[in-house]
C-alpha positions as a Markdown table, in Angstrom:
| # | Residue | x | y | z |
|---|---|---|---|---|
| 1 | Unk | 0.0 | 0.0 | 0.0 |
| 2 | Unk | 1.6 | 3.2 | -1.2 |
| 3 | Unk | 0.8 | 6.3 | 0.9 |
| 4 | Unk | 1.8 | 9.9 | -0.1 |
| 5 | Unk | 1.4 | 13.2 | 1.6 |
| 6 | Unk | -1.8 | 14.2 | -0.1 |
| 7 | Unk | -3.5 | 11.1 | 1.1 |
| 8 | Unk | -2.3 | 11.7 | 4.6 |
| 9 | Unk | -3.6 | 15.3 | 4.5 |
| 10 | Unk | -6.9 | 14.1 | 3.2 |
| 11 | Unk | -7.3 | 11.8 | 6.1 |
| 12 | Unk | -6.7 | 14.6 | 8.6 |
| 13 | Unk | -9.2 | 17.0 | 6.9 |
| 14 | Unk | -12.8 | 16.8 | 8.0 |
| 15 | Unk | -15.2 | 15.0 | 5.7 |
| 16 | Unk | -18.3 | 16.6 | 4.3 |
| 17 | Unk | -20.9 | 17.1 | 7.0 |
| 18 | Unk | -18.4 | 16.8 | 9.9 |
| 19 | Unk | -17.7 | 19.7 | 12.2 |
| 20 | Unk | -14.2 | 21.0 | 12.6 |
| 21 | Unk | -12.8 | 20.2 | 16.0 |
| 22 | Unk | -10.9 | 23.4 | 17.0 |
| 23 | Unk | -9.3 | 21.9 | 20.1 |
| 24 | Unk | -7.9 | 19.0 | 18.2 |
| 25 | Unk | -6.5 | 21.3 | 15.5 |
| 26 | Unk | -4.9 | 23.5 | 18.2 |
| 27 | Unk | -3.3 | 20.5 | 19.9 |
| 28 | Unk | -2.1 | 19.2 | 16.5 |
| 29 | Unk | -0.5 | 22.6 | 15.7 |
| 30 | Unk | 1.1 | 22.8 | 19.2 |
| 31 | Unk | 2.5 | 19.3 | 18.8 |
| 32 | Unk | 4.0 | 20.2 | 15.4 |
| 33 | Unk | 5.6 | 23.3 | 16.8 |
| 34 | Unk | 6.9 | 21.4 | 19.8 |
| 35 | Unk | 8.3 | 18.7 | 17.4 |
| 36 | Unk | 9.9 | 21.4 | 15.3 |
| 37 | Unk | 11.5 | 23.0 | 18.3 |
| 38 | Unk | 12.9 | 19.6 | 19.5 |
| 39 | Unk | 14.4 | 18.9 | 16.1 |
| 40 | Unk | 16.0 | 22.4 | 16.0 |
| 41 | Unk | 17.4 | 21.9 | 19.4 |
| 42 | Unk | 18.8 | 18.5 | 18.5 |
| 43 | Unk | 20.3 | 19.4 | 15.2 |
| 44 | Unk | 21.3 | 23.1 | 15.6 |
| 45 | Unk | 21.6 | 24.3 | 19.1 |
| 46 | Unk | 23.0 | 21.3 | 20.9 |
| 47 | Unk | 25.9 | 20.8 | 18.5 |
| 48 | Unk | 26.8 | 24.5 | 18.8 |
| 49 | Unk | 26.7 | 24.3 | 22.6 |
| 50 | Unk | 29.0 | 21.2 | 22.3 |
| 51 | Unk | 31.5 | 23.1 | 20.1 |
| 52 | Unk | 31.6 | 26.1 | 22.5 |
| 53 | Unk | 32.2 | 23.8 | 25.4 |
| 54 | Unk | 35.1 | 22.0 | 23.6 |
| 55 | Unk | 36.6 | 25.4 | 22.6 |
| 56 | Unk | 36.4 | 26.6 | 26.2 |
| 57 | Unk | 38.1 | 23.4 | 27.4 |
| 58 | Unk | 40.8 | 23.7 | 24.7 |
| 59 | Unk | 41.5 | 27.3 | 25.7 |
| 60 | Unk | 41.8 | 26.3 | 29.4 |
| 61 | Unk | 44.6 | 23.9 | 28.5 |
| 62 | Unk | 46.5 | 26.5 | 26.4 |
| 63 | Unk | 50.1 | 27.0 | 27.7 |
| 64 | Unk | 53.4 | 28.5 | 26.6 |
| 65 | Unk | 55.1 | 26.5 | 23.9 |
| 66 | Unk | 51.9 | 25.3 | 22.1 |
| 67 | Unk | 51.7 | 25.9 | 18.4 |
| 68 | Unk | 48.3 | 27.5 | 17.6 |
| 69 | Unk | 46.3 | 28.8 | 14.7 |
| 70 | Unk | 44.0 | 31.8 | 15.1 |
| 71 | Unk | 40.7 | 32.3 | 13.4 |
| 72 | Unk | 42.4 | 34.5 | 10.8 |
| 73 | Unk | 44.8 | 31.8 | 9.9 |
| 74 | Unk | 47.9 | 33.1 | 11.7 |
| 75 | Unk | 50.1 | 30.3 | 12.9 |
| 76 | Unk | 52.4 | 30.9 | 15.9 |
| 77 | Unk | 53.9 | 29.7 | 19.1 |
| 78 | Unk | 52.4 | 30.8 | 22.4 |
| 79 | Unk | 54.8 | 32.9 | 24.4 |
| 80 | Unk | 52.5 | 33.8 | 27.3 |
| 81 | Unk | 48.9 | 33.2 | 28.4 |
| 82 | Unk | 47.2 | 36.0 | 30.2 |
| 83 | Unk | 43.6 | 36.3 | 31.6 |
| 84 | Unk | 41.9 | 37.3 | 28.3 |
| 85 | Unk | 44.8 | 37.5 | 25.8 |
| 86 | Unk | 47.5 | 35.2 | 24.4 |
| 87 | Unk | 50.9 | 36.4 | 23.2 |
| 88 | Unk | 52.2 | 34.5 | 20.2 |
| 89 | Unk | 55.3 | 34.6 | 18.0 |
| 90 | Unk | 54.8 | 34.2 | 14.3 |
| 91 | Unk | 57.9 | 34.5 | 12.3 |
| 92 | Unk | 59.7 | 37.6 | 13.5 |
| 93 | Unk | 56.5 | 39.2 | 14.8 |
| 94 | Unk | 55.1 | 39.1 | 18.3 |
| 95 | Unk | 51.3 | 39.4 | 18.4 |
| 96 | Unk | 48.8 | 39.6 | 21.2 |
| 97 | Unk | 45.4 | 38.2 | 20.4 |
| 98 | Unk | 42.3 | 37.6 | 22.5 |
| 99 | Unk | 42.0 | 33.9 | 23.6 |
| 100 | Unk | 38.8 | 33.5 | 21.7 |
| 101 | Unk | 40.7 | 34.1 | 18.5 |
| 102 | Unk | 42.7 | 30.9 | 18.9 |
| 103 | Unk | 40.8 | 28.3 | 16.8 |
| 104 | Unk | 43.0 | 25.2 | 17.4 |
| 105 | Unk | 46.1 | 23.9 | 19.0 |
| 106 | Unk | 48.2 | 22.5 | 16.1 |
| 107 | Unk | 51.0 | 21.0 | 18.3 |
| 108 | Unk | 51.5 | 20.8 | 22.0 |
| 109 | Unk | 54.6 | 22.3 | 23.4 |
| 110 | Unk | 57.2 | 20.2 | 25.3 |
| 111 | Unk | 55.6 | 19.3 | 28.7 |
| 112 | Unk | 57.8 | 19.5 | 31.8 |
| 113 | Unk | 55.9 | 16.5 | 33.3 |
| 114 | Unk | 56.6 | 14.2 | 30.4 |
| 115 | Unk | 59.2 | 11.5 | 31.0 |
């Protein structure tokens, strides 16, 4: 049995001589809005929250000696990490950027606790 959208809509629509049930239509509309909001949260908002959390965790582990890349594509080595900014050396230049501008850690610096 093949079923398409038009057949499904025809089943929902009231037949001739039947009264329209306003409460049922309101509940159906609210259920569809709720379902849409759930799908939006699952596929749009939740992944974005996850990325923000991972970025925050990555910035908390940032330390001197790490090789990083900024959002603008500048690659450099971290010299110092301050409260809101990071000093990096790229080539012969020393730059100070906000921590949020660091998009990824390319290579971890030499760890003093490594054996």
